[in-house]
N, CA, C, O and the ligand as a Tripos MOL2 file, in Angstrom:
@<TRIPOS>MOLECULE
protein
  285   283    72     0     0
PROTEIN
NO_CHARGES

@<TRIPOS>ATOM
      1 N           0.8320   -1.2110    0.0000 N.3       1 MET1
      2 CA          0.0000    0.0000    0.0000 C.3       1 MET1
      3 C           0.8620    1.2550    0.0000 C.2       1 MET1
      4 O           1.8500    1.3630    0.7260 O.2       1 MET1
      5 N           0.4640    2.1640   -0.8130 N.am      2 LYS2
      6 CA          1.2410    3.3810   -0.9490 C.3       2 LYS2
      7 C           0.4290    4.5670   -0.4790 C.2       2 LYS2
      8 O          -0.7640    4.6800   -0.7590 O.2       2 LYS2
      9 N           1.0910    5.4360    0.2320 N.am      3 ARG3
     10 CA          0.4260    6.6590    0.6630 C.3       3 ARG3
     11 C           0.7080    7.7510   -0.3470 C.2       3 ARG3
     12 O           1.8610    8.0880   -0.6200 O.2       3 ARG3
     13 N          -0.3420    8.2880   -0.8850 N.am      4 GLY4
     14 CA         -0.1530    9.2650   -1.9470 C.3       4 GLY4
     15 C           0.1830   10.6530   -1.4570 C.2       4 GLY4
     16 O           0.8290   11.4270   -2.1630 O.2       4 GLY4
     17 N          -0.2570   10.9760   -0.2400 N.am      5 HIS5
     18 CA         -0.1410   12.3560    0.2060 C.3       5 HIS5
     19 C           1.0940   12.5630    1.0670 C.2       5 HIS5
     20 O           1.2590   11.9180    2.1030 O.2       5 HIS5
     21 N           1.9430   13.4510    0.6380 N.am      6 ASN6
     22 CA          3.1490   13.7590    1.4010 C.3       6 ASN6
     23 C           3.3930   15.2620    1.3290 C.2       6 ASN6
     24 O           4.1200   15.7430    0.4590 O.2       6 ASN6
     25 N           2.7800   15.9960    2.2520 N.am      7 PRO7
     26 CA          2.8430   17.4690    2.1630 C.3       7 PRO7
     27 C           4.2400   18.0220    2.3440 C.2       7 PRO7
     28 O           5.0960   17.4090    2.9820 O.2       7 PRO7
     29 N           4.4500   19.1870    1.7710 N.am      8 GLU8
     30 CA          5.7450   19.8520    1.9100 C.3       8 GLU8
     31 C           5.7100   20.8610    3.0400 C.2       8 GLU8
     32 O           4.6880   21.4920    3.3080 O.2       8 GLU8
     33 N           6.8460   20.9980    3.6920 N.am      9 ARG9
     34 CA          7.0000   21.9790    4.7570 C.3       9 ARG9
     35 C           8.3420   22.6780    4.5530 C.2       9 ARG9
     36 O           9.2290   22.1610    3.8720 O.2       9 ARG9
     37 N           8.4740   23.8560    5.1520 N.am     10 SER10
     38 CA          9.7410   24.5810    5.0610 C.3      10 SER10
     39 C          10.5440   24.4110    6.3410 C.2      10 SER10
     40 O           9.9890   24.3930    7.4390 O.2      10 SER10
     41 N          11.8240   24.2910    6.1900 N.am     11 CYS11
     42 CA         12.7290   24.2530    7.3330 C.3      11 CYS11
     43 C          12.7540   25.6350    7.9750 C.2      11 CYS11
     44 O          12.8770   26.6470    7.2840 O.2      11 CYS11
     45 N          12.6360   25.6720    9.3100 N.am     12 LYS12
     46 CA         12.6100   26.9680   10.0060 C.3      12 LYS12
     47 C          13.9840   27.6150   10.0300 C.2      12 LYS12
     48 O          14.0980   28.8210   10.2530 O.2      12 LYS12
     49 N          15.0130   26.8390    9.8070 N.am     13 VAL13
     50 CA         16.3660   27.3800    9.8820 C.3      13 VAL13
     51 C          16.7930   27.9700    8.5420 C.2      13 VAL13
     52 O          17.1470   29.1470    8.4630 O.2      13 VAL13
     53 N          16.7590   27.1690    7.5080 N.am     14 CYS14
     54 CA         17.3000   27.6270    6.2250 C.3      14 CYS14
     55 C          16.2080   27.9320    5.2000 C.2      14 CYS14
     56 O          16.4870   28.4870    4.1370 O.2      14 CYS14
     57 N          14.9650   27.5690    5.5210 N.am     15 GLY15
     58 CA         13.8710   27.8870    4.6260 C.3      15 GLY15
     59 C          13.6900   26.9200    3.4630 C.2      15 GLY15
     60 O          12.8020   27.1120    2.6320 O.2      15 GLY15
     61 N          14.5130   25.8960    3.3960 N.am     16 ARG16
     62 CA         14.4220   24.9170    2.3270 C.3      16 ARG16
     63 C          13.1000   24.1700    2.4270 C.2      16 ARG16
     64 O          12.6400   23.8370    3.5190 O.2      16 ARG16
     65 N          12.5050   23.9160    1.2860 N.am     17 LYS17
     66 CA         11.2690   23.1350    1.2900 C.3      17 LYS17
     67 C          11.5890   21.6690    1.0860 C.2      17 LYS17
     68 O          12.4340   21.2980    0.2710 O.2      17 LYS17
     69 N          10.8890   20.8470    1.8500 N.am     18 ALA18
     70 CA         11.1070   19.4120    1.7170 C.3      18 ALA18
     71 C           9.8370   18.6940    2.1310 C.2      18 ALA18
     72 O           8.9480   19.2830    2.7460 O.2      18 ALA18
     73 N           9.7620   17.4440    1.7970 N.am     19 PHE19
     74 CA          8.6160   16.6680    2.2200 C.3      19 PHE19
     75 C           8.6300   16.5200    3.7290 C.2      19 PHE19
     76 O           9.6760   16.3810    4.3630 O.2      19 PHE19
     77 N           7.4480   16.5560    4.2640 N.am     20 LYS20
     78 CA          7.2790   16.4510    5.7120 C.3      20 LYS20
     79 C           8.0060   15.2290    6.2680 C.2      20 LYS20
     80 O           8.5940   15.2760    7.3480 O.2      20 LYS20
     81 N           7.9530   14.1460    5.5140 N.am     21 SER21
     82 CA          8.5650   12.9000    5.9800 C.3      21 SER21
     83 C          10.0910   12.9700    5.9980 C.2      21 SER21
     84 O          10.7440   12.1470    6.6390 O.2      21 SER21
     85 N          10.6590   13.9540    5.2950 N.am     22 ASP22
     86 CA         12.1190   14.1090    5.2770 C.3      22 ASP22
     87 C          12.6160   15.1120    6.3030 C.2      22 ASP22
     88 O          13.8220   15.3150    6.4450 O.2      22 ASP22
     89 N          11.6930   15.7380    7.0180 N.am     23 LEU23
     90 CA         12.0780   16.7590    7.9860 C.3      23 LEU23
     91 C          11.8800   16.2410    9.4080 C.2      23 LEU23
     92 O          11.1540   15.2770    9.6540 O.2      23 LEU23
     93 N          12.5530   16.9180   10.3290 N.am     24 ILE24
     94 CA         12.3810   16.6120   11.7480 C.3      24 ILE24
     95 C          11.3670   17.5980   12.3140 C.2      24 ILE24
     96 O          11.4590   18.8000   12.0670 O.2      24 ILE24
     97 N          10.4210   17.1000   13.0570 N.am     25 ARG25
     98 CA          9.4410   18.0090   13.6510 C.3      25 ARG25
     99 C           9.8260   18.3160   15.0900 C.2      25 ARG25
    100 O          10.2330   17.4320   15.8450 O.2      25 ARG25
    101 N           9.6900   19.5790   15.4510 N.am     26 PHE26
    102 CA          9.9440   20.0150   16.8200 C.3      26 PHE26
    103 C           8.7090   20.6860   17.3560 C.2      26 PHE26
    104 O           7.9470   21.2950   16.6050 O.2      26 PHE26
    105 N           8.5070   20.5780   18.6440 N.am     27 ILE27
    106 CA          7.4870   21.3980   19.2860 C.3      27 ILE27
    107 C           8.1140   22.0850   20.4910 C.2      27 ILE27
    108 O           9.1340   21.6470   21.0240 O.2      27 ILE27
    109 N           7.4810   23.1640   20.8990 N.am     28 VAL28
    110 CA          7.9220   23.8450   22.1130 C.3      28 VAL28
    111 C           6.8690   23.6050   23.1750 C.2      28 VAL28
    112 O           5.6940   23.9250   22.9920 O.2      28 VAL28
    113 N           7.3020   23.0420   24.2770 N.am     29 LYS29
    114 CA          6.3850   22.7940   25.3780 C.3      29 LYS29
    115 C           7.0200   23.3430   26.6400 C.2      29 LYS29
    116 O           8.1260   22.9590   27.0180 O.2      29 LYS29
    117 N           6.3040   24.2450   27.2820 N.am     30 GLN30
    118 CA          6.7770   24.8760   28.5180 C.3      30 GLN30
    119 C           8.2040   25.4000   28.3600 C.2      30 GLN30
    120 O           9.0460   25.2330   29.2430 O.2      30 GLN30
    121 N           8.4530   26.0300   27.2290 N.am     31 GLY31
    122 CA          9.7350   26.6610   26.9980 C.3      31 GLY31
    123 C          10.8560   25.7250   26.5760 C.2      31 GLY31
    124 O          11.9860   26.1570   26.3530 O.2      31 GLY31
    125 N          10.5370   24.4430   26.4670 N.am     32 LYS32
    126 CA         11.5610   23.4900   26.0600 C.3      32 LYS32
    127 C          11.3180   23.0350   24.6310 C.2      32 LYS32
    128 O          10.1820   22.8540   24.1920 O.2      32 LYS32
    129 N          12.4300   22.8550   23.9190 N.am     33 VAL33
    130 CA         12.3330   22.3660   22.5590 C.3      33 VAL33
    131 C          12.3720   20.8380   22.5870 C.2      33 VAL33
    132 O          13.3390   20.2410   23.0590 O.2      33 VAL33
    133 N          11.3310   20.2250   22.0860 N.am     34 LEU34
    134 CA         11.2570   18.7660   22.0790 C.3      34 LEU34
    135 C          11.2630   18.2560   20.6470 C.2      34 LEU34
    136 O          10.6660   18.8640   19.7580 O.2      34 LEU34
    137 N          11.9260   17.1620   20.4360 N.am     35 THR35
    138 CA         11.9080   16.5200   19.1280 C.3      35 THR35
    139 C          10.7170   15.5900   19.0670 C.2      35 THR35
    140 O          10.5210   14.7370   19.9320 O.2      35 THR35
    141 N           9.9370   15.7730   18.0410 N.am     36 ASP36
    142 CA          8.7420   14.9520   17.8800 C.3      36 ASP36
    143 C           9.0240   13.8730   16.8370 C.2      36 ASP36
    144 O           8.6780   14.0080   15.6640 O.2      36 ASP36
    145 N           9.6420   12.8320   17.2860 N.am     37 ASN37
    146 CA         10.0770   11.7850   16.3540 C.3      37 ASN37
    147 C           8.9310   11.1320   15.5870 C.2      37 ASN37
    148 O           9.0640   10.7760   14.4160 O.2      37 ASN37
    149 N           7.8160   10.9890   16.2710 N.am     38 GLN38
    150 CA          6.6790   10.3190   15.6280 C.3      38 GLN38
    151 C           5.7980   11.3080   14.8570 C.2      38 GLN38
    152 O           4.8790   10.9060   14.1450 O.2      38 GLN38
    153 N           6.0900   12.6060   15.0090 N.am     39 GLN39
    154 CA          5.2750   13.6610   14.4040 C.3      39 GLN39
    155 C           3.8300   13.5600   14.8440 C.2      39 GLN39
    156 O           2.9080   13.7190   14.0450 O.2      39 GLN39
    157 N           3.6430   13.2900   16.1380 N.am     40 VAL40
    158 CA          2.2790   13.1410   16.6480 C.3      40 VAL40
    159 C           1.9990   13.9890   17.8910 C.2      40 VAL40
    160 O           0.8550   14.0670   18.3400 O.2      40 VAL40
    161 N           3.0370   14.6270   18.4520 N.am     41 LEU41
    162 CA          2.8310   15.3770   19.6900 C.3      41 LEU41
    163 C           1.9330   16.5840   19.4620 C.2      41 LEU41
    164 O           1.9110   17.1830   18.3870 O.2      41 LEU41
    165 N           1.1950   16.9150   20.5150 N.am     42 ASP42
    166 CA          0.3490   18.0980   20.4620 C.3      42 ASP42
    167 C           1.1960   19.3490   20.5910 C.2      42 ASP42
    168 O           2.3170   19.3150   21.0980 O.2      42 ASP42
    169 N           0.6570   20.4110   20.1370 N.am     43 GLY43
    170 CA          1.3640   21.6790   20.2980 C.3      43 GLY43
    171 C           1.7510   22.2360   18.9510 C.2      43 GLY43
    172 O           1.5680   21.6060   17.9100 O.2      43 GLY43
    173 N           2.2850   23.4240   19.0030 N.am     44 ARG44
    174 CA          2.6620   24.0900   17.7640 C.3      44 ARG44
    175 C           4.0260   23.5760   17.3330 C.2      44 ARG44
    176 O           5.0040   23.6760   18.0740 O.2      44 ARG44
    177 N           4.0790   23.0400   16.1600 N.am     45 GLY45
    178 CA          5.3130   22.4360   15.6860 C.3      45 GLY45
    179 C           6.0190   23.2840   14.6600 C.2      45 GLY45
    180 O           5.4340   24.1770   14.0480 O.2      45 GLY45
    181 N           7.2810   22.9880   14.4870 N.am     46 ALA46
    182 CA          8.0680   23.5940   13.4260 C.3      46 ALA46
    183 C           8.9270   22.4790   12.8440 C.2      46 ALA46
    184 O           9.2130   21.4780   13.5000 O.2      46 ALA46
    185 N           9.3240   22.6780   11.6080 N.am     47 TYR47
    186 CA         10.1010   21.6290   10.9430 C.3      47 TYR47
    187 C          11.5120   22.0950   10.6570 C.2      47 TYR47
    188 O          11.7730   23.2870   10.4970 O.2      47 TYR47
    189 N          12.4140   21.1340   10.5960 N.am     48 CYS48
    190 CA         13.8220   21.4210   10.3610 C.3      48 CYS48
    191 C          14.4010   20.2950    9.5160 C.2      48 CYS48
    192 O          14.0040   19.1380    9.6520 O.2      48 CYS48
    193 N          15.3440   20.6410    8.6400 N.am     49 CYS49
    194 CA         16.0180   19.6330    7.8230 C.3      49 CYS49
    195 C          16.6880   18.5920    8.7160 C.2      49 CYS49
    196 O          17.0730   18.8760    9.8510 O.2      49 CYS49
    197 N          16.8110   17.4250    8.1960 N.am     50 ASN50
    198 CA         17.5210   16.3700    8.9240 C.3      50 ASN50
    199 C          19.0090   16.4360    8.5800 C.2      50 ASN50
    200 O          19.6040   15.4670    8.1100 O.2      50 ASN50
    201 N          19.5840   17.6080    8.8290 N.am     51 THR51
    202 CA         21.0210   17.7830    8.5700 C.3      51 THR51
    203 C          21.6750   18.3360    9.8280 C.2      51 THR51
    204 O          21.0450   19.0570   10.6010 O.2      51 THR51
    205 N          22.9280   17.9980   10.0240 N.am     52 THR52
    206 CA         23.6220   18.4200   11.2420 C.3      52 THR52
    207 C          23.6280   19.9340   11.3770 C.2      52 THR52
    208 O          23.4150   20.4590   12.4690 O.2      52 THR52
    209 N          23.8680   20.6340   10.2870 N.am     53 SER53
    210 CA         23.9890   22.0820   10.3940 C.3      53 SER53
    211 C          22.6830   22.7210   10.8400 C.2      53 SER53
    212 O          22.6890   23.6210   11.6790 O.2      53 SER53
    213 N          21.5710   22.2680   10.2920 N.am     54 CYS54
    214 CA         20.2970   22.8520   10.6940 C.3      54 CYS54
    215 C          19.9130   22.4130   12.1070 C.2      54 CYS54
    216 O          19.4040   23.2190   12.8870 O.2      54 CYS54
    217 N          20.1470   21.1690   12.4370 N.am     55 LEU55
    218 CA         19.7760   20.6800   13.7680 C.3      55 LEU55
    219 C          20.5750   21.3900   14.8540 C.2      55 LEU55
    220 O          20.0420   21.7180   15.9140 O.2      55 LEU55
    221 N          21.8590   21.6250   14.5840 N.am     56 GLU56
    222 CA         22.6800   22.3460   15.5600 C.3      56 GLU56
    223 C          22.1360   23.7390   15.8110 C.2      56 GLU56
    224 O          22.0820   24.2140   16.9450 O.2      56 GLU56
    225 N          21.7350   24.3790   14.7290 N.am     57 LYS57
    226 CA         21.2270   25.7480   14.8750 C.3      57 LYS57
    227 C          19.9350   25.7720   15.6750 C.2      57 LYS57
    228 O          19.7060   26.6830   16.4720 O.2      57 LYS57
    229 N          19.1100   24.7910   15.4670 N.am     58 ILE58
    230 CA         17.8570   24.7370   16.2330 C.3      58 ILE58
    231 C          18.1680   24.7090   17.7210 C.2      58 ILE58
    232 O          17.5310   25.4120   18.5060 O.2      58 ILE58
    233 N          19.1320   23.9120   18.1040 N.am     59 HIS59
    234 CA         19.4070   23.7800   19.5290 C.3      59 HIS59
    235 C          20.1980   24.9590   20.0800 C.2      59 HIS59
    236 O          20.0580   25.3130   21.2510 O.2      59 HIS59
    237 N          21.0230   25.5630   19.2420 N.am     60 LYS60
    238 CA         21.8070   26.7050   19.7110 C.3      60 LYS60
    239 C          20.9810   27.9790   19.7300 C.2      60 LYS60
    240 O          21.0960   28.8110   20.6300 O.2      60 LYS60
    241 N          20.1610   28.1040   18.7300 N.am     61 LYS61
    242 CA         19.4410   29.3700   18.5810 C.3      61 LYS61
    243 C          17.9650   29.1820   18.8580 C.2      61 LYS61
    244 O          17.1610   28.9970   17.9450 O.2      61 LYS61
    245 N          17.6360   29.2320   20.0900 N.am     62 ARG62
    246 CA         16.2240   29.1030   20.4710 C.3      62 ARG62
    247 C          15.4060   30.2700   19.9360 C.2      62 ARG62
    248 O          14.1870   30.1810   19.7970 O.2      62 ARG62
    249 N          16.0880   31.3480   19.6420 N.am     63 LYS63
    250 CA         15.3700   32.5310   19.1670 C.3      63 LYS63
    251 C          14.6230   32.2260   17.8750 C.2      63 LYS63
    252 O          13.5390   32.7530   17.6260 O.2      63 LYS63
    253 N          15.2120   31.3810   17.0770 N.am     64 ILE64
    254 CA         14.5480   30.9930   15.8380 C.3      64 ILE64
    255 C          13.1890   30.4010   16.1750 C.2      64 ILE64
    256 O          12.1910   30.6520   15.4990 O.2      64 ILE64
    257 N          13.1790   29.6150   17.2300 N.am     65 PHE65
    258 CA         11.9360   29.0010   17.6420 C.3      65 PHE65
    259 C          10.9760   30.0090   18.2220 C.2      65 PHE65
    260 O           9.7840   30.0090   17.9130 O.2      65 PHE65
    261 N          11.5070   30.8620   19.0600 N.am     66 SER66
    262 CA         10.6490   31.8850   19.6430 C.3      66 SER66
    263 C           9.9130   32.6420   18.5630 C.2      66 SER66
    264 O           8.7200   32.9290   18.6670 O.2      66 SER66
    265 N          10.6530   32.9530   17.5330 N.am     67 ARG67
    266 CA         10.0430   33.6820   16.4240 C.3      67 ARG67
    267 C           9.0240   32.8120   15.7050 C.2      67 ARG67
    268 O           7.9240   33.2540   15.3740 O.2      67 ARG67
    269 N           9.4140   31.5770   15.4730 N.am     68 ALA68
    270 CA          8.5350   30.6620   14.7440 C.3      68 ALA68
    271 C           7.2070   30.4770   15.4550 C.2      68 ALA68
    272 O           6.1650   30.3180   14.8190 O.2      68 ALA68
    273 N           7.2540   30.5000   16.7690 N.am     69 PHE69
    274 CA          6.0430   30.2630   17.5380 C.3      69 PHE69
    275 C           5.3890   31.5480   18.0000 C.2      69 PHE69
    276 O           4.3450   31.5270   18.6530 O.2      69 PHE69
    277 N           6.0040   32.6620   17.6610 N.am     70 GLY70
    278 CA          5.4410   33.9370   18.0500 C.3      70 GLY70
    279 C           5.4560   34.1630   19.5480 C.2      70 GLY70
    280 O           4.5360   34.7650   20.1010 O.2      70 GLY70
    281 N           6.4900   33.6850   20.1980 N.am     71 LEU71
    282 CA          6.5870   33.8240   21.6530 C.3      71 LEU71
    283 C           7.1880   35.1880   22.0460 C.2      71 LEU71
    284 O           7.3430   35.4750   23.2330 O.2      71 LEU71
    285 ZN         17.3050   23.5430    6.9740 Zn       72 ZN72
@<TRIPOS>BOND
     1     1     2 1
     2     2     3 1
     3     3     4 2
     4     3     5 am
     5     5     6 1
     6     6     7 1
     7     7     8 2
     8     7     9 am
     9     9    10 1
    10    10    11 1
    11    11    12 2
    12    11    13 am
    13    13    14 1
    14    14    15 1
    15    15    16 2
    16    15    17 am
    17    17    18 1
    18    18    19 1
    19    19    20 2
    20    19    21 am
    21    21    22 1
    22    22    23 1
    23    23    24 2
    24    23    25 am
    25    25    26 1
    26    26    27 1
    27    27    28 2
    28    27    29 am
    29    29    30 1
    30    30    31 1
    31    31    32 2
    32    31    33 am
    33    33    34 1
    34    34    35 1
    35    35    36 2
    36    35    37 am
    37    37    38 1
    38    38    39 1
    39    39    40 2
    40    39    41 am
    41    41    42 1
    42    42    43 1
    43    43    44 2
    44    43    45 am
    45    45    46 1
    46    46    47 1
    47    47    48 2
    48    47    49 am
    49    49    50 1
    50    50    51 1
    51    51    52 2
    52    51    53 am
    53    53    54 1
    54    54    55 1
    55    55    56 2
    56    55    57 am
    57    57    58 1
    58    58    59 1
    59    59    60 2
    60    59    61 am
    61    61    62 1
    62    62    63 1
    63    63    64 2
    64    63    65 am
    65    65    66 1
    66    66    67 1
    67    67    68 2
    68    67    69 am
    69    69    70 1
    70    70    71 1
    71    71    72 2
    72    71    73 am
    73    73    74 1
    74    74    75 1
    75    75    76 2
    76    75    77 am
    77    77    78 1
    78    78    79 1
    79    79    80 2
    80    79    81 am
    81    81    82 1
    82    82    83 1
    83    83    84 2
    84    83    85 am
    85    85    86 1
    86    86    87 1
    87    87    88 2
    88    87    89 am
    89    89    90 1
    90    90    91 1
    91    91    92 2
    92    91    93 am
    93    93    94 1
    94    94    95 1
    95    95    96 2
    96    95    97 am
    97    97    98 1
    98    98    99 1
    99    99   100 2
   100    99   101 am
   101   101   102 1
   102   102   103 1
   103   103   104 2
   104   103   105 am
   105   105   106 1
   106   106   107 1
   107   107   108 2
   108   107   109 am
   109   109   110 1
   110   110   111 1
   111   111   112 2
   112   111   113 am
   113   113   114 1
   114   114   115 1
   115   115   116 2
   116   115   117 am
   117   117   118 1
   118   118   119 1
   119   119   120 2
   120   119   121 am
   121   121   122 1
   122   122   123 1
   123   123   124 2
   124   123   125 am
   125   125   126 1
   126   126   127 1
   127   127   128 2
   128   127   129 am
   129   129   130 1
   130   130   131 1
   131   131   132 2
   132   131   133 am
   133   133   134 1
   134   134   135 1
   135   135   136 2
   136   135   137 am
   137   137   138 1
   138   138   139 1
   139   139   140 2
   140   139   141 am
   141   141   142 1
   142   142   143 1
   143   143   144 2
   144   143   145 am
   145   145   146 1
   146   146   147 1
   147   147   148 2
   148   147   149 am
   149   149   150 1
   150   150   151 1
   151   151   152 2
   152   151   153 am
   153   153   154 1
   154   154   155 1
   155   155   156 2
   156   155   157 am
   157   157   158 1
   158   158   159 1
   159   159   160 2
   160   159   161 am
   161   161   162 1
   162   162   163 1
   163   163   164 2
   164   163   165 am
   165   165   166 1
   166   166   167 1
   167   167   168 2
   168   167   169 am
   169   169   170 1
   170   170   171 1
   171   171   172 2
   172   171   173 am
   173   173   174 1
   174   174   175 1
   175   175   176 2
   176   175   177 am
   177   177   178 1
   178   178   179 1
   179   179   180 2
   180   179   181 am
   181   181   182 1
   182   182   183 1
   183   183   184 2
   184   183   185 am
   185   185   186 1
   186   186   187 1
   187   187   188 2
   188   187   189 am
   189   189   190 1
   190   190   191 1
   191   191   192 2
   192   191   193 am
   193   193   194 1
   194   194   195 1
   195   195   196 2
   196   195   197 am
   197   197   198 1
   198   198   199 1
   199   199   200 2
   200   199   201 am
   201   201   202 1
   202   202   203 1
   203   203   204 2
   204   203   205 am
   205   205   206 1
   206   206   207 1
   207   207   208 2
   208   207   209 am
   209   209   210 1
   210   210   211 1
   211   211   212 2
   212   211   213 am
   213   213   214 1
   214   214   215 1
   215   215   216 2
   216   215   217 am
   217   217   218 1
   218   218   219 1
   219   219   220 2
   220   219   221 am
   221   221   222 1
   222   222   223 1
   223   223   224 2
   224   223   225 am
   225   225   226 1
   226   226   227 1
   227   227   228 2
   228   227   229 am
   229   229   230 1
   230   230   231 1
   231   231   232 2
   232   231   233 am
   233   233   234 1
   234   234   235 1
   235   235   236 2
   236   235   237 am
   237   237   238 1
   238   238   239 1
   239   239   240 2
   240   239   241 am
   241   241   242 1
   242   242   243 1
   243   243   244 2
   244   243   245 am
   245   245   246 1
   246   246   247 1
   247   247   248 2
   248   247   249 am
   249   249   250 1
   250   250   251 1
   251   251   252 2
   252   251   253 am
   253   253   254 1
   254   254   255 1
   255   255   256 2
   256   255   257 am
   257   257   258 1
   258   258   259 1
   259   259   260 2
   260   259   261 am
   261   261   262 1
   262   262   263 1
   263   263   264 2
   264   263   265 am
   265   265   266 1
   266   266   267 1
   267   267   268 2
   268   267   269 am
   269   269   270 1
   270   270   271 1
   271   271   272 2
   272   271   273 am
   273   273   274 1
   274   274   275 1
   275   275   276 2
   276   275   277 am
   277   277   278 1
   278   278   279 1
   279   279   280 2
   280   279   281 am
   281   281   282 1
   282   282   283 1
   283   283   284 2
@<TRIPOS>SUBSTRUCTURE
     1 MET1         2 RESIDUE 1 A MET
     2 LYS2         6 RESIDUE 1 A LYS
     3 ARG3        10 RESIDUE 1 A ARG
     4 GLY4        14 RESIDUE 1 A GLY
     5 HIS5        18 RESIDUE 1 A HIS
     6 ASN6        22 RESIDUE 1 A ASN
     7 PRO7        26 RESIDUE 1 A PRO
     8 GLU8        30 RESIDUE 1 A GLU
     9 ARG9        34 RESIDUE 1 A ARG
    10 SER10       38 RESIDUE 1 A SER
    11 CYS11       42 RESIDUE 1 A CYS
    12 LYS12       46 RESIDUE 1 A LYS
    13 VAL13       50 RESIDUE 1 A VAL
    14 CYS14       54 RESIDUE 1 A CYS
    15 GLY15       58 RESIDUE 1 A GLY
    16 ARG16       62 RESIDUE 1 A ARG
    17 LYS17       66 RESIDUE 1 A LYS
    18 ALA18       70 RESIDUE 1 A ALA
    19 PHE19       74 RESIDUE 1 A PHE
    20 LYS20       78 RESIDUE 1 A LYS
    21 SER21       82 RESIDUE 1 A SER
    22 ASP22       86 RESIDUE 1 A ASP
    23 LEU23       90 RESIDUE 1 A LEU
    24 ILE24       94 RESIDUE 1 A ILE
    25 ARG25       98 RESIDUE 1 A ARG
    26 PHE26      102 RESIDUE 1 A PHE
    27 ILE27      106 RESIDUE 1 A ILE
    28 VAL28      110 RESIDUE 1 A VAL
    29 LYS29      114 RESIDUE 1 A LYS
    30 GLN30      118 RESIDUE 1 A GLN
    31 GLY31      122 RESIDUE 1 A GLY
    32 LYS32      126 RESIDUE 1 A LYS
    33 VAL33      130 RESIDUE 1 A VAL
    34 LEU34      134 RESIDUE 1 A LEU
    35 THR35      138 RESIDUE 1 A THR
    36 ASP36      142 RESIDUE 1 A ASP
    37 ASN37      146 RESIDUE 1 A ASN
    38 GLN38      150 RESIDUE 1 A GLN
    39 GLN39      154 RESIDUE 1 A GLN
    40 VAL40      158 RESIDUE 1 A VAL
    41 LEU41      162 RESIDUE 1 A LEU
    42 ASP42      166 RESIDUE 1 A ASP
    43 GLY43      170 RESIDUE 1 A GLY
    44 ARG44      174 RESIDUE 1 A ARG
    45 GLY45      178 RESIDUE 1 A GLY
    46 ALA46      182 RESIDUE 1 A ALA
    47 TYR47      186 RESIDUE 1 A TYR
    48 CYS48      190 RESIDUE 1 A CYS
    49 CYS49      194 RESIDUE 1 A CYS
    50 ASN50      198 RESIDUE 1 A ASN
    51 THR51      202 RESIDUE 1 A THR
    52 THR52      206 RESIDUE 1 A THR
    53 SER53      210 RESIDUE 1 A SER
    54 CYS54      214 RESIDUE 1 A CYS
    55 LEU55      218 RESIDUE 1 A LEU
    56 GLU56      222 RESIDUE 1 A GLU
    57 LYS57      226 RESIDUE 1 A LYS
    58 ILE58      230 RESIDUE 1 A ILE
    59 HIS59      234 RESIDUE 1 A HIS
    60 LYS60      238 RESIDUE 1 A LYS
    61 LYS61      242 RESIDUE 1 A LYS
    62 ARG62      246 RESIDUE 1 A ARG
    63 LYS63      250 RESIDUE 1 A LYS
    64 ILE64      254 RESIDUE 1 A ILE
    65 PHE65      258 RESIDUE 1 A PHE
    66 SER66      262 RESIDUE 1 A SER
    67 ARG67      266 RESIDUE 1 A ARG
    68 ALA68      270 RESIDUE 1 A ALA
    69 PHE69      274 RESIDUE 1 A PHE
    70 GLY70      278 RESIDUE 1 A GLY
    71 LEU71      282 RESIDUE 1 A LEU
    72 ZN72       285 GROUP 0 **** ****
């Protein structure tokens, strides 16, 4: 069985567009950045490329997240 629908999302760090399934989803809960491995957690999520450079920036620069979530 094949799933036909694979929406695109933009990486919050570099802005690259990629399929949702190729990106890492993050949510912010109580001020903490959590990785949503299953892409099922509640809350406002943001997506990031599955690359070391983008992932490092997510963890170093929380401000990117603050902006993304309008905090
Ligand atoms: Zn990226």
